[in-house]
N, C-alpha and C positions, 0 to 999 in steps of 0.2 A: 216280353216281346216274343211273338211267334217267329221262330228261326227256321221254319220250314220253307224250302224253296218254292217260289210261285210257279204255277202252271196255267194252262189254258182252261182248267176246270171251272174257275170262277166265272170267266166270261161265258162259257157255254151254259152255265147254270143260271145266268142272268144276274149274278152278283157283281158288285163293283170290282174292277180289276185292281190288283195290289200294286203298290209302289215298292220296288225291290231295292234294298240296300245291299250292295256287294261289299262285304267286309274283308279287307286285305291286311289287317294289322291287329296285333294283340295290344292290350292295355296294361300298363304297369300295375302290378298287384295292389300296391297301396292306393294308387289313384282309383283303381276300379272299385275298391272297397268303399271309398268316400263318395265317388261321383258316378259309378256305373261304368260300363264299357263304351268303346268308341261308337258302336252302332246305336247305343242309347242316346249319346250326345247328338248324333245326326237326327234320330227320330224326334227328339225333343225340339230341335230347331225347325224341323218340318212342320211340327204342330199337328200331326195327324194321329188318330187313335191307333192303338196296336192292331186292331182288326183290319186296318187298311194297309198294313206294312208287312213285308216279309224280309228276312235276312238270309243270305247265303254266303258261305265262306269257301271259295273254290280251292284254297291252298291245301286243304286236306283231301281233295279229290271230289268234293261235292259238285254235282252237275249244275250247270247254269241253265235256267229255264228257257223255254221257247218265248220269243219276243211277243208272239200273238197274245199271250196271257198277261201282259204287263201294261200298266198305265204309265209308268215311268221308271227310271233307274238312277240311283245315286251310287257312284263308285268312290270308295274311301281312299284315304292316304295309306301309306305303307312305309316301313323302314327298309324295304327292299328297293333295289334300283332297277329301273326299266331296262338298262343296258345289260343286266345280268341274264336277261332272256330266260327266266325260269319257266318251267313247263306250265305252271298254273297261270303265269302272267301272259304267256303266248296264247293260252286258251281264252283268257279274258279279252285279249286284243282281237282275236278272230271273232269272238261272240259280239263284241262291241261294234265291230264293223257292220255286222248284220243288223244289229239294233238300230244303229244310225241310219242305215239304208232303208229301214222300215219306218222311219220318222217317229220312233218312240222317243219321248223326251228323255234326255240324259244330262246329268250333272256330274262331272268328274272333279274331285277335290284332290289337290296336290299330286300324289301318285296317280290318282284317277284322271286328273287333268293331263298328265304326261302320257299315260297309257292310251287315253282317248286320241291324242295327237298321233302317237305311234301307230295306232290301229288303222288310221286312215291316211297314212303317208307322210306324216311329219317326222321330225328328227329330235331325239331326246339325248342329252349328254350332260356331263358335269358343267355347272355354270362357271364360266371363267372368272367370275367375281367371287367365287367361293360360296360358302354356306350362308344362307339367309335365315336368321333366327330371332324370333321375338315379334314385338309389335312394330309394324312397318307402315309407311305412308304409300298409298297407291293413287294413281291418277287415272281417271277415265279418259278415253280417247273419243274423238267426235263421233265415231260409229256407234258408241254406246248410248247416244242421245235417244235413239229410237229402238233400242234393244229391249225385248220383252222382259228380260231377267234383270238387267242392270240399270235401266233408265231412271229408276227411282233414287239412285245413289247420288250424293253430291259429287262435284267435279274432283274433289280430293277427299279421301277417307282413309281410316286406319283399319288394319286387319292383322291377324296373327299369321305368321309364316314360319315354317320350319322345313327347309329343303336344301339339298346339295345339288341335285340335278334339276334341269329346266327343259322346257321346250325350246330348242335352239332354232328350229325352223318349223313354221306352221304348215299344216297340210294345204295342198292346193285348194283355193276357194274359201279358206277359213278367214274369218273377220277378226282382226285384232281389236280388243275392247278396252284393255287396261294395261298399264305399265308402271314401273317405277325405275329409279336409277340402277337398281340391282338386276332387274329382269324385265325385258321388253314384252314378255308374254305372261302377264299376270292374269289375263282372262282372254278367252276367245270363244267365238261361236262358229260352228260348222253346220251347214244346212239350215233348216228352219228351227230346230229345237234341240240341238246338242251343244252344251257349254262345258268348257274347262275353266276352273279357277285355281291358280297356283296357291292361293292363300286358303286358310282354314276357317270357314264360317262357323264350324261346330266348336271351335276352341274359344275359351274365355281366358281372362288374366290368371286365374287360379291354375288352370291346366298348363298354360305356358310356363308359369313359375315352377310348377311341380316337375315338369319335364326338364327344365333347365337345371334344377337341383339334382335330379336323378342322373343327368348326363354331364355332371360337373367336370370330371376328369377328361372326357372326350372333347368337350367344348374347349377346355383350356389347351389341350393338345393341338387344336386347330386354330389357336390364337384368339378365341372368343372368351369373353368374361361373363360367366353365368350370373354373377352378382349384378353386373351392369345391365344385363338382359332383363333380370327380374325387376330391377329398380325402374327401368324405362317402360316396362309393360303396363298397358292400360286396357280398359274394357273397349270392345269394338262392336257396339250394337248395330252399326250400319252394315258392316260386313256380315254379321250374324243374320241379318234380315234376308240375305240371299236364299237361305234354305226355305223359309216360309214363302218367299216370292216364287221359288221353284214349285212348291206344292200347289200354290194358287194357279200357276201357269198350267200345271198338269190337270188341275181340276177343270179348266176351261180351254184346253189346248185344241180341241176339235179333232183329235186323233181317234182312231177306231176304238182304242181302249182308254176311255175317259174316267178319271177318278173323281167322284163327287161325294166326299165324306162330309160329315158334320165335324168341323174342326174342334179338337179337344186337346188343349195344351196341358201336358202332365207337369206336375211340380218337380223341378230338378232336385237331386239329392243335395243336402247341405254341403258347402265347401269345408 
């Protein structure tokens, strides 16, 4: 995958504008050897060829590109906490506010969901219900019936979730789209084309079990049972479909920077 940050050069040269993956997390070494890194999981879910994608990791100081050269943006999860207010996180938030104002399609995943809400006036903090970990049940709300990203999902579906913080208060004007008993804000939309999902559409059952094993001691210290999490984990194809749905939305979004790739789904690395 090309990890060069996108710019306006593609648009000015008449080439398709790239979809940018903002990577905010490292992948466990063993898992990376077997399955690739986080940005690759997201890319696979989007189903777009590498030539249509760019990856940038601002944690090391990499510059975030101008929104004029982007067809869309996916912001990944992170082990960091939004309330830590790290320099790179604040830069991402300020940049996201500009991207959303420009009506560039955005999908924030977990930390990306939270930093998106934070960027436009919402409140993020530790979830009073504690950490949510593993395969969970999520309910769509009535507003999702006509939502371009989530309307294809059933009223109740399963997804992978790993988070301690949540969006406690949505930004003004945001539309709540999904919930469960643990978190009222499992998904929301702001404006015409910016979404946050607290769950991980890029995770599968192997990834969740691998992370639970790797974090065994930490989970037990928080009163969670990694063995029970692994035993209860299941595949979540409906949640996974959100990434491809987002790519299709970007393809026909009608924004100034429209991505029109020939979809090519790469074969994932064996589990």
